[in-house]
Structure formats: C-alpha cells, structure tokens
C-alpha positions in Angstrom: 74.2 118.0 53.8 73.3 114.7 52.0 72.0 114.4 48.5 69.7 111.8 47.0 71.0 110.4 43.7 68.8 109.0 40.9 69.9 107.4 37.7 69.7 110.5 35.6 70.9 113.5 37.6 71.3 114.9 41.2 69.8 118.3 41.6 71.1 120.6 44.3 67.9 121.9 45.7 69.0 122.7 49.3 67.6 123.6 52.7 68.4 127.2 53.5 71.0 126.9 56.2 70.4 123.2 56.7 73.6 121.2 56.1 73.3 118.3 58.5 70.8 115.8 56.8 67.7 116.5 58.8 64.4 115.7 57.0 62.4 117.8 54.6 59.7 118.9 56.9 62.2 120.2 59.4 64.1 122.1 56.7 61.0 124.0 55.7 61.4 126.2 58.7 64.3 128.0 57.0 64.1 127.3 53.3 64.3 124.8 50.5 65.9 121.3 50.9 68.3 119.5 48.5 66.2 117.4 46.1 66.7 114.5 43.8 65.6 115.3 40.2 64.7 113.7 37.0 64.2 116.7 34.7 61.4 116.6 32.2 59.9 119.0 29.6 56.5 120.3 28.7 55.8 122.6 25.8 53.7 125.7 26.4 52.6 128.7 24.3 52.8 132.4 25.1 50.3 134.4 26.9 50.3 137.9 28.6 49.1 138.9 32.0 49.4 142.0 34.1 51.9 141.9 37.0 51.8 143.8 40.3 55.4 144.7 41.4 56.0 144.5 45.1 59.0 146.1 46.8 61.5 143.8 48.3 62.7 144.5 51.8 64.9 142.7 54.2 63.3 140.4 56.8 63.5 141.5 60.4 61.8 140.1 63.5 61.7 143.7 64.9 59.3 144.8 62.1 55.5 144.5 62.1 54.5 141.3 60.2 52.8 142.7 57.1 53.0 145.8 54.9 50.1 146.5 52.6 51.8 149.9 51.8 54.7 148.1 50.1 52.6 147.6 47.0 54.1 150.0 44.5 52.6 149.9 41.1 51.1 147.8 38.3 52.8 147.2 35.0 52.6 144.8 32.1 56.3 143.8 32.3 59.4 143.8 34.5 62.8 145.1 33.6 65.2 142.4 32.6 68.0 143.6 34.8 68.8 141.5 37.9 70.4 142.7 41.1 72.0 139.2 41.3 73.6 139.0 37.9 74.5 135.6 36.5 78.3 135.3 36.2 79.8 135.1 32.7 82.7 132.8 33.5 82.6 129.1 32.7 80.6 126.9 35.1 80.7 123.2 35.8 78.6 121.3 33.2 75.1 120.3 34.0 72.8 117.8 32.4 70.1 119.0 30.0 66.4 118.3 30.7 64.9 115.4 29.0 62.2 115.8 26.3 59.3 114.0 28.0 56.6 115.8 30.1 55.9 115.0 33.8 54.6 111.4 34.1 51.7 112.4 36.3 50.2 115.3 34.4 46.6 116.2 35.1 45.2 114.4 32.0 43.4 117.2 30.3 42.7 119.2 33.5 45.5 121.7 32.7 45.1 125.3 33.8 45.7 128.4 31.7 49.3 128.7 30.7 51.5 130.5 33.3 54.3 132.6 31.9 57.3 133.6 34.0 59.4 136.8 33.8 63.1 136.7 33.0 65.4 136.3 36.1 62.3 136.5 38.3 60.4 134.3 40.7 56.7 135.2 40.8 53.6 134.0 42.7 50.4 134.8 40.9 47.4 135.1 43.3 44.4 134.2 41.2 42.3 133.6 44.3 39.4 135.8 45.4 41.1 136.3 48.7 44.3 137.9 49.9 47.4 135.9 51.0 50.7 136.7 52.7 54.1 135.7 51.5 57.4 135.3 53.3 60.5 134.8 51.2 62.8 132.7 53.4 66.5 132.0 52.9 69.7 132.3 54.8 71.9 135.3 55.0 73.8 134.4 51.8 70.6 134.8 49.7 70.3 138.5 50.3 67.2 140.4 51.5 63.7 138.9 51.2 60.3 139.9 52.5 58.5 139.0 55.7 54.7 138.4 55.6 54.1 140.5 52.5 50.4 141.1 51.7 49.5 140.0 48.2 45.9 141.0 47.4 43.5 138.9 45.4 44.2 138.8 41.6 47.7 140.4 41.9 51.2 139.0 41.6 54.2 138.9 44.0 57.6 139.1 42.3 61.2 139.0 43.4 64.4 138.8 41.4 65.7 135.2 41.6 68.1 135.2 44.5 71.4 133.2 44.4 72.4 131.6 47.7 75.6 129.9 48.9 74.6 126.3 48.6 71.1 126.8 49.8 67.7 127.9 48.5 64.6 130.0 48.9 61.2 129.0 50.2 58.3 131.3 49.3 56.0 130.6 52.2 52.3 131.4 51.5 49.6 131.7 54.1 46.0 132.9 54.3 46.6 134.8 57.5 49.2 137.2 59.0 50.0 134.6 61.6 51.7 132.6 58.7 50.4 129.3 59.9 49.8 126.3 57.6 52.1 127.6 55.0 52.0 126.5 51.4 55.6 126.5 50.0 57.0 127.2 46.6 60.7 126.5 46.6 63.6 127.3 44.3 67.3 127.0 44.3 70.0 128.3 41.9 72.5 125.6 41.1 76.2 125.9 41.7 76.7 126.8 38.0 74.5 129.9 38.6 72.8 129.3 35.3 70.1 126.8 36.3 67.3 127.1 38.8 65.2 124.2 40.2 61.7 124.6 41.6 59.0 122.6 43.3 55.6 122.7 45.1 55.4 121.6 48.8 52.3 120.9 50.9 54.3 119.4 53.8 53.7 122.2 56.2 50.0 122.8 55.5 48.5 119.3 54.8 46.8 116.9 57.2 47.7 113.3 56.7 47.4 111.7 60.1 45.2 108.7 60.6 44.8 108.1 56.9 43.8 111.7 56.1 44.6 113.2 52.8 43.5 116.8 53.4 45.0 119.9 51.7 42.2 122.3 52.5 44.4 124.4 54.8 46.8 125.1 52.0 46.5 128.6 50.4 45.2 128.4 46.9 44.6 124.7 46.7 40.8 125.3 46.7 41.3 126.6 43.2 44.3 124.5 42.1 48.1 125.1 42.2 50.7 125.2 39.4 54.4 125.8 38.9 56.1 126.6 35.6 59.2 128.0 34.0 60.4 128.3 30.4 58.6 126.8 27.4 60.9 123.8 27.3 60.9 123.2 31.1 58.5 121.1 33.3 55.1 122.3 34.5 53.6 120.9 37.7 49.8 121.1 38.4 47.7 120.1 41.4 43.9 120.0 40.8 41.7 121.8 43.2 40.6 119.9 46.3 42.4 116.7 45.3 45.4 115.0 46.9 48.5 115.7 44.8 51.0 113.0 45.4 52.9 113.0 42.1 53.1 116.7 41.1 54.1 118.1 44.5 55.6 117.1 47.8 53.2 115.5 50.2 55.8 113.0 51.4 59.2 114.3 52.7 61.9 113.8 50.1 59.4 112.0 47.9 60.1 109.0 50.1 63.5 108.8 48.4 62.0 107.4 45.2 62.9 108.4 41.7 60.7 110.8 39.7 60.5 113.5 42.4 58.4 116.6 41.3 61.3 119.0 40.8 61.8 121.0 37.7 65.0 122.7 36.3 65.3 125.5 33.9 67.6 128.3 32.8 67.7 131.1 35.3 67.2 133.6 32.5 63.7 132.2 31.8 62.4 132.8 35.3 60.0 130.7 37.4 56.3 131.1 38.2 53.9 129.7 40.7 50.1 130.2 40.8 47.4 130.0 43.5 43.8 129.2 42.5 45.0 128.6 39.0 41.6 127.2 38.0 40.1 130.7 38.5 42.0 132.2 35.6 40.6 131.6 32.1 42.9 133.7 29.9 
C-alpha cells in the first residue's frame, strides 16, 4: 500500500483490503483508500436532532439485499458504549489538527450544523426520498450492513469500526441495486484514537467529455456535508454544483496538497448528511 505525503502530515485513510497501490476509483469497490491529509478546524455550536437507530448485521451475499424491518426504534440519543473500545495503552504520537478552517468553504452557504454522536458514524438522510446504505469493509472491520433501507428524514448509525490497516466505505444509493453509489469514508488511525473522514463522488459522478455532473449521487440534489467534533473540519458541497475542493471528484485529489480529508478524536464521532439544505434546524 503506498501513502501520499504532504508537508504537514500523512493520514492513514486506507482502502479496505487494498494493499497494492491501485487507484482510488478501483479501491471504492471494497472500502476507503489511504489519503494524504492537511488537517484543518472549523468551530461549530451545539444543536439537537432525533436519531433513528438501525440494527447492525453482518454482510452476506446469500441474504436478500435490503431489510426495511431492521429499523428498530427512534430515540434522542445513543449510548456512549462502543463494541470496539478504544485501547487505553499508549499509542504512537499523531499530529494535532491546525486551527484554520477548510480553504474552500461554501462562502456563507453553510448548512445547519450537523452534530455527531460519540464513537459513532452516522448518515442523516434529510432527503424527501429513501436511500440504501451498505457499510463496506474487510473482515478485520467486523460486521457491517448490506443495502440497508434508510427512509426519508431518518438517520443511519453504526459504532465506529476499527479495522486492521484499512477503512470503511458507507456506500449510499437511491435504489436497491446499489448503483451510482455516493460514498462517505472513514478510517481509524493506527493509534486507535483518531478517525479520518471524507466525501467521495467518484463512483456516482459523470465527468467524461468535459461533463461535471453529480446528479446521480444520492443527496446531492439537496447538498452534502460531513462533520465531526466542534474543533474538527467540516466539508460541504452545495446542491447541484460541482464540488472539486470539499470532496473527491478526482482520484487521490490528483496527488495535490490540501486533500478534503478531516481528522478528529474517535470519541467525538463523525457525521454525514444527505440533502443537508433541506434541514433548517
């Protein structure tokens, strides 16, 4: 597996099961790819929203693709316990995030603040249509879900999974066929205290012959955002606009510095939102 190095820090955001240097678009079939990172910070304030808890089940090709019955209950919070507990022993030192916000923010077009849950990865579906989510990672990551139905205005959650030098891709599609997947990616670092996260349009966009079309990507018609703790970067893609700086629309960010990858403490959780512009609170 090869890593891209920038002047500030190299972030181990890895392809699940991909260790041989193939490109980002190929790695999306299995999970998240190793990324280069310049970490940055944006300050947010607290808000509260209701979360729909979905049951996690192991993926299996023998099972039917989607399970609406797996929706269990609605609650205002999640327990802070985590099936993949962060080890207490000393870990290798990692660089701290910088104090500057992402360079290409949306210049006043910010969405409502998105608040994550501790030790949790969540995808808030603020669209007026249902979506399907597959949580993809290699065997070391533990069980995920396969083509889980997430109804409009509900939230998918899973405890942040720690993998063996690989990561998780939360693949989101508008149909059970899971075609043209929008991807939200995260990876826990080797220190098992830090998690990196990003937005990828690489498998749902159209960019041949000069096109810049993200209309097939779930949630982009209402805008997309990714967030973590209050002192960690937020990334936002405005509805129906090309998003070349806040998300991946070029594999490996064309190996340039300033890749749109955030890093935050695992205890703060990470959150992604579809159709973020639909939510006003």
